[in-house]
Every structure is written in structure tokens, then in C-alpha cells.
Steps between C-alpha positions, in 0.01 A plus 500: 500500500128479447389180346160465305319174457596290193322184400709231343295249299656180342277503194729224359743298716585215266788383291527517116305168471190572701596248765208448741270687269654826597525812290854628400691776678289807564504700828270800532585791729211729593463800734158509640302810421747616233522482130738282295625149573842342440581150370806294575532282193217424250520135402299384198207394708477828692195658316286204568613482864435875563151468362426178692595687817296800405796730470468778241778491251443860407599608853860381433735787429837332528629147434842416620649207312778279662606323177387414157366155533139452377384397852612839637435749208281295254174657629594855381363462147160393642499775765569760232248376252235453773548862593441604141163319491407605855542865397800552729632856518747464784861494376682163558861503613702176455850482662725204440839367385671638188291428189168467679322730265632303188418170660143603592428647154649185336264284711210716399575459131541117534166470691298767328665612176461874433408579858796721570398741231151558632427847643379488857348736749783446745874508465732212592832616628796261533784556742825302522635412841879483572681320789476704814377817325190627664197599288231718622127507404207700603251256634216679671521624763863475552826428301601128451871421476621175359861374533588206272763243593669282235433144566590160351232363255539464125210667319662663194528823695637597844283351777431719797377485863291802589496717820199718511456796737141636498272650762770469757537122458771294327418192316779279359439244227763255372338415170661180376871444581746260655664618812700820466638724767283785358205349677653596833498868412161462327337374823680719750235667723214430260151483640435199272719270302329302228741224410496226244487157667504272199614174645582364850858375464536409135724741316364636174719751316382863518245428779490514880440204722367510864818328633707783368259759632523330837880507487488875458190576708690693765641731236169577342412780730137574398219513751287244315586245231243334281598230245339490152555321162496156663536190282247215494722287731533782747135596511414145621711580817461865539348479846798309631768747385504730797478805256187698423389438143284693254184377323294647233267775633683522831496862630691663784517850619808710587338732762547866544698618795753761627852362483 
């Protein structure tokens, strides 16, 4: 298999509460030299974070949403409205759990009444993801395939982990969830697993802790694992965990090669 380079930028690596001054969940996938970027989640602070890091929101063609909490999807109203005022013409595709379209439009009406009825130069297409059912998108220059996995996180709609195949690479993302066996299948053979590591040992319902990840580390068969969504208490000890951790603006490259 031929692999082409993909840059992975942690635009936002924080939790819901801005612990450590970090932006909320927002991970940008970019294929150098090609048109169209992909976001994994778009938390409420994402538009500010993108602009601070000099990333063009109009280049984003697809947003994949893990679940419908504000720190993971709440930036979409701002992204859409910014596109309107920035003369965007590129279509925007948003794929997420059942009800994603209704939730985004409801949020837009709460934040900016009347905004859903405005005519724009670009269409917004919503797609619903279903457990283990692949969905394909044309993201230049190649097809992107996302496989969602149902996970355990209460958000008023099914929560999902996402396995993304693009440019010959596989990127797995847990979103927010407590431990579930679905994460083993999610991570299997992935080039990169981006995993929530909310606390060190303290159990918080619907979230992952580092001790549990360590317990199952031998079963998470990804080539590289990076923890994100760290709480304030864990950020203070991140260098002592023995795991690679994300920070805002951190960028890594999945290189091109023949496999």
C-alpha cells in the first residue's frame, strides 16, 4: 500500500473546562500539497484556536464529530457562520451521531437566532454515523473512510469512537468514553491512536483514566498512542505518566512510504 504524508495537528487538546488554558477538542488532518482538510471534533473554542494557529477554516471540507457535547461539536455554529462572512464556497460536510444536524441547527438558533434560514454561498451537508457502518467521503485527492464504534459516554445521542482511513494511513480516536472492548478493535493496526486520558487513576463515569489504559495497553495494537483531553490534575504530572501527551498546536506527520 502506498502511503502519502498526513499532518496531524492538535488544534485543541483540552477538556471541557479549558484546564491548563487549553482549547477544546479539535484535531486537524491535512495532506500537504492537496486541497481540503478534515477535523476530528470541533469544540466550542475551535474557530479561535484555528485562527490563532493560522489555519484557514475555509480549507476544512469535512468535520467528523465523536459525540454531541459542546466541547466536541459546539464550534460548528461559529465555523459555519464564519464561512458565510468569509465568502466561503467550498461545501462543508459534517458527519456525527444520529441527530447531529438537528443539534447543530438548534445550537445555531440559540446562539444566533435566525441564522439557520440565511442563504449561503456554500452548502452544509449532515451525515449520520452508525456503529461499525463505514461511510466514505471524497476528500481530495483520495477517498476517506470513517468507521464509527459505539462507546460509553452519555451525551443525549450515541457517542462514537472514530477510525479514519485516509491517504493510506489509519487514525483512531476514542472521543470521550469509559473503557469498552470496542477500543481494542478501534486501535487494531492503526498508525496513530488518539486516546482520552482524563485522569490518572480516579474513576469518573463515562471517561478514560490512564491506569485503565495501562491495564489494557498490550491490547491496544496501534503503532503510536497519544493522550489528549487531560484534566487539570493530570496536566500537572503529564511528564511523569510514561505516555506521550498532546498539547495545543502540537503537530506530527504520518509519512509517506510503501507498505
